[in-house]
C-alpha positions as CSV (number, residue, x, y, z in Angstrom):
1,M,17.5,-14.1,74.7
2,S,15.4,-16.5,77.1
3,K,16.0,-20.1,77.6
4,D,13.2,-21.4,75.5
5,A,14.6,-19.7,72.5
6,E,17.8,-20.7,73.2
7,D,16.6,-24.7,73.3
8,T,14.6,-24.0,70.4
9,K,17.4,-22.8,68.3
10,A,19.5,-25.7,69.7
11,A,16.7,-28.4,68.5
12,L,16.6,-26.3,65.1
13,R,19.7,-26.8,64.5
14,M,19.9,-30.4,65.1
15,L,17.2,-31.2,62.8
16,C,18.8,-29.0,60.2
17,Q,21.8,-31.0,60.3
18,S,20.0,-34.1,60.5
19,L,18.4,-32.9,57.1
20,A,21.5,-32.3,56.0
21,V,23.3,-35.2,56.0
22,G,20.1,-37.7,56.2
23,T,19.2,-36.7,52.8
24,D,22.7,-37.1,51.2
25,P,23.6,-40.0,49.0
26,A,27.1,-39.8,49.4
27,K,26.4,-40.6,53.4
28,A,26.6,-43.9,54.1
29,V,23.2,-43.6,56.0
30,H,20.4,-41.7,54.2
31,V,16.9,-41.6,52.8
32,D,16.0,-42.6,49.0
33,D,14.8,-40.8,46.7
34,A,10.9,-41.5,47.4
35,F,11.4,-39.8,50.6
36,L,12.4,-36.3,49.3
37,R,9.3,-36.4,46.8
38,R,7.2,-37.0,49.9
39,L,9.1,-34.4,51.6
40,A,8.3,-31.9,48.4
41,A,4.7,-32.9,49.0
42,A,4.2,-32.3,52.2
43,G,5.9,-28.9,51.9
44,R,3.3,-28.0,49.7
45,A,0.8,-29.3,51.5
46,Q,-1.2,-27.3,54.7
47,H,-0.6,-28.7,57.9
48,A,-2.9,-27.9,61.1
49,V,-0.8,-26.6,64.0
50,P,-2.0,-26.1,67.6
51,G,-4.1,-23.1,68.9
52,G,-5.6,-23.3,65.2
53,G,-5.1,-22.5,61.6
54,T,-2.6,-24.1,59.5
55,V,0.8,-23.7,57.6
56,R,2.4,-24.7,54.2
57,G,5.0,-27.5,55.2
58,Y,7.5,-25.3,53.6
59,Q,7.2,-22.9,56.0
60,S,8.4,-25.3,58.8
61,V,11.2,-26.5,56.3
62,G,12.3,-23.0,55.7
63,T,12.6,-22.5,59.6
64,I,14.9,-25.5,60.1
65,L,16.8,-23.9,57.2
66,N,17.6,-21.0,58.7
67,A,19.3,-23.0,61.2
68,F,21.9,-24.1,59.2
69,S,25.2,-23.3,60.3
70,G,27.5,-23.7,57.1
71,S,28.5,-27.8,57.1
72,P,27.5,-30.0,56.2
73,P,26.1,-28.8,52.7
74,F,23.0,-29.7,51.7
75,S,23.5,-32.4,48.6
76,V,22.8,-31.4,45.1
77,R,20.2,-34.1,45.3
78,F,18.4,-32.2,48.2
79,M,18.4,-29.2,45.6
80,E,17.1,-31.1,42.7
81,T,14.1,-32.4,44.6
82,V,13.3,-30.2,47.4
83,G,15.1,-26.9,46.5
84,R,13.4,-26.8,42.9
85,D,10.2,-27.7,44.1
86,M,10.1,-24.6,46.6
87,I,10.9,-22.3,44.0
88,A,8.6,-23.9,41.4
89,Y,5.7,-23.5,44.3
90,D,6.9,-19.8,45.0
91,R,6.3,-19.1,41.2
92,E,2.9,-21.1,40.8
93,S,1.8,-18.9,43.3
94,Y,3.0,-15.5,42.4
95,A,1.8,-16.4,38.8
96,Q,-1.3,-17.3,40.0
97,W,-1.2,-13.7,42.3
98,R,-0.7,-12.1,38.6
99,G,-3.1,-13.9,36.6
100,K,-0.7,-15.4,34.6
101,P,0.3,-19.4,33.6
102,V,3.1,-20.4,35.0
103,A,4.5,-21.4,31.8
104,K,4.6,-18.5,30.2
105,D,7.3,-15.6,30.9
106,L,6.0,-13.5,33.4
107,G,7.8,-10.3,31.6
108,K,8.7,-7.0,33.7
109,W,8.9,-7.1,37.2
110,T,5.9,-5.5,39.2
111,P,6.7,-2.3,41.1
112,I,6.6,-3.0,44.8
113,N,3.6,-0.5,45.7
114,N,1.9,-2.6,43.3
115,L,2.3,-6.0,45.0
116,G,-0.5,-5.0,47.3
117,T,-1.4,-7.9,50.0
118,W,1.1,-10.5,48.0
119,A,4.1,-11.6,50.1
120,P,6.5,-14.6,49.8
121,L,5.7,-17.4,51.6
122,G,7.3,-17.1,55.2
123,D,8.6,-19.2,57.5
124,L,7.2,-19.6,61.0
125,T,8.5,-17.2,63.0
126,R,6.1,-14.8,60.4
127,H,3.4,-17.1,61.3
128,Y,3.8,-17.2,65.1
129,D,5.0,-13.4,65.2
130,L,8.3,-14.2,66.9
131,G,10.3,-11.5,65.1
132,P,13.9,-12.2,64.4
133,L,14.6,-14.5,67.7
134,L,14.5,-17.7,65.5
135,N,15.7,-16.0,62.1
136,P,18.9,-14.1,62.7
137,R,20.7,-15.7,59.4
138,Q,24.3,-14.3,60.6
139,Q,26.1,-14.8,56.8
140,L,23.7,-12.2,55.2
141,P,24.5,-8.6,55.7
142,A,22.1,-6.5,58.0
143,V,19.0,-5.5,56.7
144,P,15.7,-3.9,58.1
145,Y,13.4,-6.4,59.5
146,D,9.9,-5.4,59.4
147,G,8.7,-9.1,59.9
148,R,8.8,-10.7,56.7
149,T,10.3,-13.8,56.1
150,D,10.9,-15.5,52.5
151,V,11.3,-19.3,52.6
152,L,13.2,-19.0,49.3
153,G,15.6,-16.4,51.2
154,S,16.2,-19.6,53.9
155,L,16.9,-22.0,50.8
156,L,19.4,-19.9,48.8
157,S,21.4,-18.7,52.0
158,V,22.0,-22.8,52.7
159,A,22.4,-23.2,48.7
160,A,25.3,-20.9,48.7
161,A,27.1,-23.4,50.8
162,D,28.3,-25.4,47.7
163,S,28.6,-24.4,44.1
164,K,27.4,-27.3,42.6
165,G,24.1,-27.0,44.8
166,A,23.9,-23.4,43.7
167,Q,24.5,-24.3,40.3
168,A,21.5,-27.2,40.7
169,L,19.1,-24.6,41.7
170,L,20.2,-21.9,39.4
171,D,21.0,-23.9,36.0
172,Y,17.3,-25.1,35.6
173,T,14.4,-24.8,33.3
174,P,11.4,-26.6,34.1
175,A,10.2,-28.3,31.3
176,G,7.3,-26.7,29.2
177,Q,8.8,-23.8,30.1
178,H,11.4,-21.4,28.7
179,K,12.7,-19.2,31.3
180,S,15.3,-20.8,34.1
181,Y,15.0,-20.5,37.9
182,L,17.8,-17.4,37.5
183,E,15.4,-15.6,35.4
184,Y,12.8,-15.8,37.5
185,L,14.6,-15.2,40.2
186,L,16.7,-12.6,39.7
187,H,14.2,-10.6,36.7
188,E,11.0,-11.7,37.3
189,R,10.8,-11.4,41.1
190,R,12.8,-8.6,41.1
191,S,10.6,-6.8,43.3
192,V,9.6,-9.4,45.9
193,W,13.0,-9.0,47.1
194,A,12.7,-5.5,47.9
195,R,10.2,-6.8,50.5
196,T,12.9,-9.1,52.4
197,D,16.6,-9.1,51.8
198,H,17.2,-7.0,48.6
199,G,18.3,-10.1,47.3
200,A,21.2,-10.4,49.5
201,S,20.8,-14.6,49.6
202,L,20.1,-15.0,46.0
203,G,23.3,-12.6,45.3
204,Q,25.2,-15.6,47.9
205,T,23.8,-18.4,45.9
206,M,24.7,-16.6,42.6
207,R,28.2,-16.0,43.9
208,A,28.7,-19.9,44.9
209,A,27.4,-20.9,41.4
210,M,29.1,-17.9,39.0
211,S,32.6,-17.4,40.4
212,G,34.0,-20.7,38.9
213,H,35.6,-21.1,35.5
214,D,33.8,-24.5,34.8
215,G,31.3,-24.9,31.9
216,T,28.4,-24.1,33.8
217,S,29.7,-21.2,36.0
218,Q,30.6,-19.6,32.8
219,K,27.1,-20.3,31.2
220,L,25.2,-18.9,34.4
221,F,27.8,-15.8,34.5
222,K,26.9,-14.9,30.9
223,E,23.3,-15.3,31.3
224,M,23.5,-13.3,34.8
225,T,25.0,-10.0,32.8
226,E,22.3,-10.2,30.2
227,L,19.3,-10.4,32.6
228,V,21.1,-7.5,35.1
229,G,21.9,-5.5,31.9
230,N,18.7,-5.5,30.8
231,D,16.9,-4.4,34.0
232,V,19.5,-1.9,35.0
233,R,19.5,0.0,31.8
234,Q,15.8,0.7,32.1
235,F,16.8,2.9,34.7
236,Y,19.6,5.3,32.8
237,S,19.5,6.9,29.2
238,Y,22.5,8.7,27.7
239,D,20.9,12.4,27.6
240,K,21.4,14.9,25.1
241,D,24.0,16.7,27.0
242,H,26.3,13.3,26.6
243,K,25.9,12.4,30.6
244,L,24.1,9.4,31.9
245,K,20.5,10.6,33.5
246,F,19.1,8.3,36.0
247,T,15.3,8.0,35.7
248,D,13.3,5.7,38.9
249,P,9.8,6.5,39.2
250,H,8.4,3.8,40.8
251,G,11.3,3.5,43.2
252,Q,12.7,-0.2,41.9
253,A,16.1,0.6,41.3
254,D,17.4,-0.4,45.1
255,D,15.2,-3.8,44.9
256,L,18.1,-5.7,44.6
257,S,20.6,-3.8,46.4
258,G,21.4,-6.5,48.9
259,M,23.2,-8.3,46.0
260,R,25.3,-5.5,45.1
261,Y,28.1,-6.9,46.9
262,S,27.7,-10.4,45.7
263,L,27.5,-8.9,42.0
264,G,30.7,-7.2,42.4
265,E,32.7,-10.8,43.8
266,I,31.6,-12.2,40.9
267,M,32.7,-9.6,38.8
268,R,36.3,-9.8,40.4
269,A,36.1,-13.7,39.9
270,H,35.4,-13.0,35.9
271,L,37.9,-9.6,35.3
272,E,39.5,-11.6,32.2
273,D,36.3,-12.4,30.6
274,L,35.1,-8.8,31.2
275,D,38.6,-7.5,29.8
276,N,38.5,-10.0,26.4
277,S,35.1,-8.9,25.8
278,L,35.6,-5.2,25.8
279,A,39.0,-6.0,23.9
280,A,37.5,-7.5,21.4
281,N,34.3,-5.2,20.9
282,K,37.2,-2.4,20.1
283,M,38.4,-4.7,17.7
284,G,35.2,-4.9,15.6
285,L,34.8,-8.7,16.8
286,K,32.5,-10.4,19.3
287,G,33.3,-11.4,22.6
288,P,31.8,-13.5,25.1
289,L,30.1,-10.7,27.0
290,D,28.3,-8.1,25.5
291,P,30.3,-4.8,26.2
292,A,26.8,-2.9,26.8
293,D,25.8,-5.8,29.7
294,I,29.3,-5.1,31.4
295,D,28.9,-1.3,31.5
296,A,25.6,-1.9,32.9
297,L,26.6,-4.2,35.7
298,F,29.4,-1.7,35.9
299,A,27.0,0.7,36.9
300,E,25.2,-1.1,39.4
301,V,28.0,-2.3,41.7
302,A,30.2,0.7,41.5
303,Q,27.2,2.5,43.4
304,D,28.7,0.7,46.4
305,D,31.9,2.1,47.7
306,Q,33.5,-1.2,49.1
307,V,32.2,-3.1,46.0
308,F,34.0,-0.4,43.7
309,A,37.5,-0.3,45.6
310,A,37.5,-3.9,45.7
311,L,36.9,-4.1,41.6
312,V,39.8,-1.5,41.7
313,R,42.5,-3.2,43.1
314,D,41.6,-6.5,42.0
315,Q,42.6,-4.9,38.3
316,V,45.5,-2.8,39.7
317,G,47.1,-6.1,41.0
318,R,46.0,-8.3,37.5
319,T,47.7,-5.4,35.5
320,R,50.7,-5.5,37.2
321,A,51.3,-9.1,37.2
322,Q,50.6,-9.0,33.3
323,I,53.2,-6.2,32.9
324,D,55.5,-8.4,35.2
325,R,54.4,-11.7,33.1
326,Q,55.4,-9.7,29.5
327,Y,58.9,-8.9,30.7
328,A,59.6,-11.9,32.3
329,T,58.6,-13.7,29.1
330,G,60.4,-11.2,26.9
331,K,57.3,-10.0,25.2
332,G,55.8,-6.5,24.0
333,I,53.0,-4.5,26.2
334,D,51.7,-1.8,24.3
335,A,48.4,-4.5,23.4
336,L,48.3,-5.1,26.6
337,L,48.0,-1.5,28.3
338,I,45.5,-0.8,25.8
339,S,43.3,-3.8,27.0
340,E,44.0,-2.7,30.4
341,G,43.6,0.9,30.2
342,N,40.4,0.5,28.1
343,L,38.9,-2.0,31.4
344,F,40.1,0.6,33.8
345,G,38.3,3.5,31.9
346,H,35.1,1.8,31.5
347,L,34.7,1.1,35.3
348,L,36.0,4.6,36.4
349,A,33.5,6.1,33.8
350,M,30.6,4.0,35.1
351,R,31.5,4.7,38.9
352,R,31.8,8.5,38.3
353,E,28.8,9.1,36.1
354,V,26.5,6.8,37.9
355,L,27.0,8.7,41.0
356,I,26.9,12.0,39.4
357,S,23.6,11.1,37.8
358,H,22.4,10.2,41.4
359,G,23.1,13.5,42.3
360,V,26.5,12.7,44.6
361,K,29.2,15.2,44.3
362,V,31.7,13.9,46.3
363,D,33.5,10.6,45.0
364,A,35.8,9.7,48.2
365,A,36.6,6.2,46.8
366,N,38.0,7.6,43.2
367,A,39.7,10.2,45.3
368,Q,41.1,7.5,47.2
369,M,42.5,5.6,43.9
370,K,43.7,8.8,42.4
371,S,45.8,9.1,46.1
372,Y,47.7,5.8,45.4
373,I,48.9,7.0,42.3
374,D,49.5,10.0,43.1
375,Q,51.9,8.1,45.7
376,G,53.8,6.2,43.1
377,I,51.5,2.8,43.9
378,G,52.5,1.6,40.2
379,L,56.4,1.7,41.0
380,V,56.2,-0.6,43.8
381,P,58.2,-3.6,43.1
382,V,56.0,-6.5,43.7
383,P,57.4,-9.2,46.3
384,Y,55.9,-12.4,44.3
385,A,58.5,-14.5,46.2
386,D,57.0,-13.9,49.6
387,L,53.2,-13.6,48.2
388,F,53.4,-16.9,46.0
389,G,56.3,-19.0,47.8
390,N,58.8,-18.1,44.7
391,V,59.7,-16.4,41.5
392,S,58.9,-18.0,38.2
393,K,56.9,-18.1,35.0
394,G,54.5,-20.4,36.8
395,V,54.1,-17.9,39.6
396,Y,53.3,-14.9,37.2
397,E,50.3,-17.1,35.4
398,Q,49.1,-17.9,38.7
399,A,49.1,-14.3,39.7
400,V,47.5,-13.5,36.5
401,T,44.9,-16.0,36.5
402,S,43.8,-16.5,40.2
403,G,46.2,-14.5,42.7
404,Y,45.5,-10.9,41.6
405,G,43.4,-10.3,44.4
406,K,46.6,-10.6,46.8
407,V,49.1,-8.6,44.5
408,G,46.0,-5.8,44.3
409,D,45.7,-5.8,48.1
410,W,49.1,-5.9,48.7
411,L,49.9,-2.8,46.3
412,A,47.2,-1.1,48.2
413,K,48.3,-1.8,51.4
414,Q,51.5,0.0,50.4
415,G,49.6,3.0,49.1
416,E,47.9,3.4,52.4
417,Q,51.2,2.9,54.5
418,G,52.9,5.5,52.3
419,G,54.8,3.0,50.9
420,G,55.2,4.4,47.1
421,S,56.9,7.8,46.0
422,A,56.8,10.4,48.3
423,E,58.4,12.8,45.8
424,Q,55.2,12.4,43.1
425,D,54.3,16.0,42.9
426,A,51.9,15.6,39.9
427,K,48.4,15.0,40.9
428,T,45.9,13.5,38.8
429,A,43.2,15.3,37.9
430,S,41.0,13.0,35.6
431,D,40.2,9.4,35.9
432,E,41.9,9.5,32.6
433,Q,44.6,11.1,33.7
434,A,44.5,8.5,36.8
435,V,44.9,5.3,34.5
436,L,47.4,6.6,32.1
437,S,49.4,8.1,35.1
438,L,49.0,4.3,36.7
439,L,49.7,2.6,33.3
440,R,52.7,4.6,33.0
441,Q,54.0,4.1,36.5
442,M,53.4,0.4,35.9
443,S,55.3,0.0,32.8
444,L,58.2,2.0,34.3
445,G,58.4,0.2,37.2
446,A,57.9,-3.1,36.0
447,S,60.9,-2.5,33.4
448,V,63.1,-1.3,36.1
449,D,62.7,-4.1,38.2
450,Y,63.2,-6.5,35.1
451,A,66.2,-4.6,34.3
452,R,67.7,-5.0,38.0
453,D,66.6,-8.4,38.4
454,V,68.7,-9.6,35.5
455,G,71.9,-7.6,37.0
456,A,71.6,-5.0,34.0
457,K,74.1,-2.4,34.8
458,A,74.0,1.0,33.4
459,A,77.6,2.6,34.4
460,G,77.1,6.5,33.9
461,E,73.7,7.1,33.3
462,S,72.1,9.6,35.5
463,F,69.2,7.0,36.8
464,A,71.7,4.7,38.3
465,D,74.5,4.9,41.4
466,R,78.1,5.1,41.1
467,R,78.7,1.6,40.4
468,G,76.0,1.1,37.7
469,K,73.0,-0.3,39.6
470,I,69.8,1.3,38.5
471,L,68.1,3.2,41.1
472,P,64.6,2.4,42.4
473,P,62.4,4.3,40.0
474,E,60.6,6.6,43.1
475,K,64.1,8.1,43.2
476,W,64.1,9.6,39.7
477,V,60.6,9.1,38.2
478,G,59.9,12.7,38.7
479,D,62.8,14.2,36.7
480,S,61.7,13.7,32.9
481,E,65.2,13.9,31.7
482,K,66.2,10.7,33.5
483,V,63.4,9.0,32.4
484,N,63.9,10.1,29.1
485,A,67.5,8.5,29.3
486,F,66.3,5.1,30.9
487,V,63.9,4.6,28.1
488,K,66.6,5.6,25.1
489,W,69.2,3.2,27.5
490,C,66.5,0.4,27.0
491,K,66.2,0.7,23.5
492,K,69.8,0.6,23.0
493,N,70.3,-2.4,25.5
494,N,67.2,-4.3,23.9
495,F,65.1,-4.2,27.0
496,E,61.0,-3.4,26.3
497,A,61.1,0.3,26.9
498,P,58.6,1.7,29.0
499,R,56.0,4.1,27.0
500,I,52.3,5.2,26.8
501,S,51.6,5.1,23.1
502,E,48.8,7.5,21.2
503,D,46.7,4.4,20.9
504,I,46.9,3.5,24.7
505,E,45.9,7.4,25.2
506,S,43.5,7.3,22.9
507,T,42.2,4.4,24.0
508,I,42.0,5.6,27.7
509,N,40.1,8.7,26.7
510,N,37.8,7.5,24.6
511,S,36.6,4.8,27.0
512,R,34.1,7.1,29.1
513,K,32.1,8.2,25.9
514,G,31.9,4.1,24.8
515,A,30.8,3.4,28.2
516,V,28.1,5.9,28.7
517,S,27.1,5.8,25.0
518,S,25.9,2.3,25.5
519,F,22.8,3.3,27.4
520,N,21.8,5.0,24.0
521,A,19.9,2.3,22.6
522,E,16.0,1.6,23.5
523,S,15.8,-0.9,26.2
524,G,12.0,-1.7,26.9
525,E,9.9,0.5,29.4
526,L,9.9,0.4,32.9
527,A,7.0,-1.7,34.4
528,G,3.6,0.1,35.2
């Protein structure tokens, strides 16, 4: 890269940092709100540039924002004044092109091949045909660069550095309008993202705004599931052969493919909400989220191997931590196994059905999970003291609510290193069998761990050594007589006996039907 380009980038970084600091009301020296309003007005205006022609002020702002290094974050006030106006300007321009008043719902998105010459307002690298020299936003996943830039992508990449700033942009509905900026960016503007980063920058901002458990995060998360659910269902139907059918006549299904990683991260942060909603639906109750929207989200993100594997790891860790907590507090595990098996079943069913509907035969990620189970990953005792500093009821609670990713990563690592049981002979054939095997392993492993931790003795039992100490379960889990003997011993000594009831097995086996049939309802037509 030339020295001129390096010098220009350094100047832009300095301008970006000065803009962030100078517009932050929390700093000792900062500009007032009137300055921000003037900046927004200047952003909309046209300005003459050397060599002839004009640019919009927001093109310059977008170029400066591209130089953002991650800190200091831009203030909520900046996002409320300048950021919201940048979105408003974009929406007005898009609505004008579509010939609809901006106050009205723009409705269905316009297919990318029908956008014609309309494109979002680009930064100065587009205007001066500089290519990616001044626009390498390193924090975004690489996407093919075709010369198109988008000042909203620049804004959203900056907003993603602070949850409050991200929420200020997405949790906002202008006066006189009925749709939030989240709905505009995620639904109405869908095809526009296909011309730039396929929604990667929007996904980052959504992740920052929705991954918490405060009221605003929960509200935005619910709104997002409804919007994504409605859109994704337009590409799938529950066919007469009871399989998922994929239809994409306008080539729109991957418009937001750059967002899938962030969607997966958001879902990982809200596994409890997903679990509670599916469990409530199974009992005929209304949960916080619509199960049909959950299945649509699974269908969208599970196409990505990395996202799917991360979700599975987290759910494995969360399930094991919950089982360990139940044993530590002397509570039963039947209801827990039904609930977690149901969530596993929906995730695995949507992964399999979506890939099949796309014509994909080989599923390496599912095979990897089954390999972990065949290795006996559910039998491995979790070293809570090493992972969280100590072992206590508080630690179990921490692992269940926020630390399950750490537990899942550790268990997966044991599977990759062959740390499970090399003596496991039975190989899982279906996804449902995989879930049953995993839960069976976890309930057995947790009950053995608890019995060993409290110093229980089983003198003379086939699953214990000569001193009566219970052997690690991977040593005898393949022997049904010893497993049955252990279950009888648990009942005799008032320990929670590990078992998979018919209710649990039925729930898991029926989870695929429930997940796929959620696409049976009419969900509207694709845009034409």
